[in-house]
C-alpha positions as CSV (number, residue, x, y, z in Angstrom):
1,M,0.0,0.0,0.0
2,S,1.2,3.6,-0.8
3,K,2.8,5.4,2.1
4,D,1.9,8.8,0.7
5,L,0.0,11.2,3.0
6,V,-3.6,11.9,2.0
7,T,-5.5,15.0,3.0
8,I,-9.3,14.9,3.4
9,I,-11.0,18.3,3.3
10,I,-14.5,18.3,4.9
11,T,-16.5,21.5,4.4
12,S,-19.6,22.0,6.5
13,F,-22.4,24.6,7.1
14,N,-25.3,23.7,9.3
15,K,-24.8,19.9,8.9
16,K,-25.5,18.9,12.5
17,K,-27.6,15.9,11.4
18,F,-24.8,14.5,9.3
19,I,-21.4,15.8,10.3
20,K,-20.6,13.1,12.9
21,K,-21.1,10.3,10.4
22,S,-19.2,12.2,7.7
23,I,-16.1,12.6,9.9
24,Q,-16.3,9.0,11.3
25,S,-16.4,7.6,7.8
26,V,-12.9,9.2,7.2
27,L,-11.5,8.2,10.6
28,K,-12.5,4.5,9.9
29,Q,-10.8,4.4,6.5
30,T,-8.6,1.4,5.8
31,Y,-5.9,3.8,4.5
32,K,-4.2,5.1,7.6
33,K,-1.7,7.7,6.5
34,K,-4.0,10.7,6.4
35,E,-4.8,14.1,7.8
36,I,-8.3,15.5,8.2
37,I,-9.1,19.1,7.8
38,V,-12.6,20.2,8.8
39,Y,-13.8,23.7,7.8
40,D,-17.0,25.1,9.3
41,D,-18.6,28.2,7.6
42,K,-20.1,29.8,10.7
43,S,-22.8,27.2,11.4
44,T,-25.6,28.2,13.7
45,D,-27.1,24.7,14.4
46,G,-24.7,23.3,16.9
47,S,-22.4,21.6,14.3
48,V,-19.3,23.1,15.9
49,D,-20.0,21.5,19.3
50,I,-20.1,18.1,17.5
51,I,-16.9,18.6,15.5
52,K,-15.0,19.8,18.6
53,K,-15.5,16.4,20.2
54,F,-13.3,14.7,17.6
55,K,-9.6,14.2,18.2
56,N,-6.9,13.9,15.5
57,I,-8.5,16.4,13.1
58,N,-7.5,19.9,12.1
59,F,-10.5,22.1,12.7
60,F,-11.2,25.8,12.1
61,V,-14.2,28.1,11.7
62,N,-14.5,30.7,9.0
63,N,-14.4,34.1,10.7
64,E,-14.5,36.2,7.5
65,K,-17.6,37.8,6.0
66,K,-19.6,35.3,3.9
67,R,-19.5,35.6,0.2
68,I,-22.5,36.1,-2.1
69,S,-23.4,32.5,-2.8
70,N,-23.1,29.0,-1.3
71,P,-21.0,27.7,-4.2
72,L,-18.5,30.6,-3.7
73,N,-18.5,30.0,0.0
74,Q,-17.6,26.4,-0.6
75,L,-14.9,27.4,-3.1
76,N,-13.4,29.7,-0.6
77,A,-13.4,27.0,2.1
78,V,-11.6,24.4,-0.1
79,I,-9.0,26.9,-1.2
80,R,-8.2,27.9,2.4
81,C,-8.0,24.3,3.4
82,L,-5.8,23.4,0.5
83,K,-3.2,26.0,1.7
84,K,-3.1,24.2,5.1
85,S,-2.9,20.7,3.6
86,R,0.2,18.5,3.6
87,G,-1.0,15.5,1.6
88,K,0.1,14.4,-1.9
89,Y,-3.5,13.7,-2.7
90,I,-6.6,15.6,-1.7
91,F,-10.1,14.0,-1.1
92,L,-13.0,16.4,-0.9
93,L,-16.0,15.7,1.2
94,D,-19.2,17.7,2.0
95,G,-20.3,17.6,5.6
96,D,-23.5,15.7,4.8
97,D,-21.9,12.9,2.8
98,Y,-19.7,10.0,3.7
99,F,-17.2,7.4,2.3
100,K,-17.0,3.7,2.1
101,K,-14.4,2.5,4.5
102,N,-12.0,1.5,1.7
103,K,-12.5,4.4,-0.6
104,I,-9.2,6.1,-0.1
105,E,-7.2,2.9,-0.4
106,I,-8.9,2.0,-3.6
107,L,-8.5,5.4,-5.2
108,I,-4.8,5.7,-4.2
109,K,-4.3,2.4,-6.1
110,Y,-5.9,4.0,-9.2
111,F,-3.6,7.0,-8.9
112,N,-0.6,4.7,-8.7
113,K,-1.8,2.7,-11.7
114,Y,-2.7,5.6,-13.9
115,K,0.2,8.0,-13.6
116,N,-1.3,10.4,-16.2
117,V,-4.6,10.8,-14.3
118,N,-4.8,13.7,-11.9
119,V,-8.5,13.8,-11.0
120,I,-10.7,10.8,-10.2
121,Q,-14.5,10.8,-9.7
122,D,-16.4,7.8,-8.5
123,K,-20.1,7.4,-9.1
124,P,-22.0,8.0,-5.8
125,Y,-24.8,6.2,-4.1
126,L,-27.8,8.4,-3.5
127,V,-29.0,8.5,0.2
128,Y,-32.6,9.5,0.2
129,E,-34.9,9.3,3.3
130,K,-32.7,6.5,4.8
131,K,-32.7,4.6,1.6
132,I,-29.5,3.9,-0.4
133,L,-30.1,4.0,-4.2
134,N,-27.9,3.6,-7.2
135,L,-27.6,6.9,-9.0
136,K,-29.3,6.9,-12.4
137,E,-27.2,8.9,-14.8
138,K,-29.2,11.0,-17.3
139,K,-27.0,13.0,-19.6
140,F,-28.5,16.1,-21.1
141,F,-28.8,15.9,-24.9
142,F,-26.0,17.4,-26.9
143,S,-23.9,17.7,-23.7
144,I,-20.3,18.7,-24.4
145,W,-18.9,17.9,-21.0
146,P,-18.4,14.7,-19.0
147,S,-20.6,13.5,-16.2
148,I,-20.1,15.7,-13.2
149,Y,-20.8,14.1,-9.9
150,P,-21.0,15.8,-6.4
151,T,-17.9,17.4,-4.8
152,S,-17.6,14.4,-2.4
153,C,-16.8,12.1,-5.3
154,I,-13.6,14.0,-6.2
155,A,-10.0,13.0,-5.4
156,I,-7.1,14.9,-6.9
157,R,-3.3,15.1,-6.9
158,K,-2.4,18.2,-4.9
159,S,0.1,19.3,-7.6
160,F,-2.7,19.4,-10.1
161,F,-5.0,21.2,-7.7
162,V,-2.4,23.9,-7.2
163,E,-2.2,24.3,-11.0
164,F,-6.0,24.4,-11.3
165,I,-6.2,27.3,-8.8
166,K,-4.8,29.6,-11.4
167,F,-8.0,29.0,-13.5
168,I,-10.6,28.7,-10.7
169,E,-12.0,32.3,-11.0
170,K,-13.1,32.2,-7.4
171,E,-14.9,35.6,-7.5
172,K,-17.0,34.8,-10.6
173,F,-19.8,32.4,-11.6
174,S,-21.7,32.5,-8.4
175,N,-23.8,29.4,-9.2
176,L,-21.0,27.2,-10.2
177,E,-19.6,24.7,-7.6
178,I,-16.0,23.6,-7.5
179,D,-16.8,20.1,-8.8
180,S,-18.0,21.5,-12.1
181,R,-15.0,23.8,-12.5
182,L,-12.5,21.2,-11.6
183,V,-13.9,18.4,-13.7
184,M,-14.2,20.6,-16.8
185,Y,-10.6,21.7,-16.4
186,A,-9.3,18.2,-15.8
187,N,-11.3,16.9,-18.8
188,L,-9.8,19.5,-21.1
189,K,-6.3,18.7,-19.9
190,K,-7.1,15.0,-20.4
191,K,-6.3,14.2,-16.8
192,L,-9.7,12.9,-15.7
193,K,-10.9,9.4,-14.9
194,I,-14.5,8.6,-14.1
195,L,-15.1,5.3,-12.3
196,S,-18.2,3.2,-12.7
197,S,-17.8,1.9,-9.2
198,S,-19.3,3.7,-6.1
199,Y,-17.3,4.6,-3.0
200,T,-19.2,7.7,-1.9
201,F,-22.6,8.1,-0.3
202,Y,-24.2,11.4,-1.4
203,N,-27.0,12.6,0.9
204,S,-29.9,14.2,-0.9
205,D,-30.1,17.1,1.7
206,H,-32.9,19.6,0.9
207,S,-30.8,22.3,2.5
208,G,-27.6,21.5,0.4
209,I,-26.2,23.6,-2.4
210,S,-27.6,21.4,-5.2
211,S,-31.2,21.7,-3.8
212,N,-31.3,25.2,-5.3
213,Y,-30.8,23.8,-8.8
214,K,-33.7,21.5,-9.7
215,K,-33.4,20.2,-13.2
216,F,-34.9,22.5,-15.9
217,K,-35.9,25.1,-13.3
218,I,-34.8,28.7,-13.7
219,N,-31.7,28.4,-11.4
220,W,-30.7,25.3,-13.2
221,W,-30.6,27.1,-16.6
222,K,-28.7,30.0,-15.0
223,K,-26.1,27.6,-13.6
224,R,-25.9,25.9,-17.0
225,N,-25.3,29.3,-18.6
226,E,-22.5,30.0,-16.2
227,A,-21.0,26.6,-16.9
228,F,-20.8,27.4,-20.6
229,D,-19.3,30.8,-19.8
230,Y,-16.7,29.2,-17.6
231,L,-16.0,26.5,-20.2
232,E,-15.5,29.1,-22.9
233,Y,-13.1,30.9,-20.6
234,L,-11.1,27.7,-20.1
235,Y,-10.9,27.1,-23.9
236,K,-9.6,30.6,-24.4
237,K,-7.0,30.3,-21.6
238,L,-5.8,26.9,-22.9
239,D,-5.8,28.1,-26.5
240,I,-8.3,25.5,-27.7
241,K,-11.0,26.2,-30.3
242,F,-14.5,26.3,-28.6
243,N,-17.1,24.7,-30.9
244,K,-20.6,26.0,-29.8
245,G,-23.2,23.3,-30.3
246,P,-27.0,23.2,-30.0
247,D,-26.9,22.9,-26.2
248,Y,-24.9,26.1,-25.9
249,F,-27.3,28.1,-28.1
250,L,-30.4,26.7,-26.4
251,T,-29.0,27.6,-23.0
252,K,-28.1,31.1,-24.1
253,I,-31.6,31.7,-25.7
254,L,-33.5,30.5,-22.6
255,N,-31.3,32.7,-20.3
256,L,-32.2,35.7,-22.4
257,L,-35.9,34.9,-22.1
258,I,-35.8,34.3,-18.3
């Protein structure tokens, strides 16, 4: 087994119902050489009291003014934790999700096997009202990007993460989470691997970031429009020709109408 240090970054805001299980799922990992960084974004529900009971974790609370949106808050949290991290690999985890106990061990083996892969996504299980379901993937027609799973499904080489920060645009695209930005960048750089296996449990939390973006609702189209704008920005920065397909034009037209 690899002896490389792994950093798990757990971001949380008002996740009192879930945060204990989330942290425990990392502490119980079969991969032992790890550090855990927990970032709380000024929770008001008692989450902090639960987190403080855990030993052997690095914990800090955001004392800065909150930004204009939940995705940008999360983005800020991950960047701040990255600066404190010491691991060769970074695993992201939202405070309402949790890992299979062998997730880190399995994904480190993938990193060691595929030296040209810098970002790995596994396909999550969906946890809904105490039921664990297999996620049914439904790709939007004419889509030009790969499947983008929740933040908790992402593992990344730290060196690539540091490279990606230059393209993250942390003050823009207020509806666009870090998972979308990172996966689009890694895909364009041909450094992405998407697994068909599941090692992450994604909680369908009605108060979570994704709850604001129900498919085909107004906010969903706004987010999709920002995703295209960000993708266009990446193509320009990487000096790649951006071919605008039907999905792009449909999204732009609908955003003008709404």
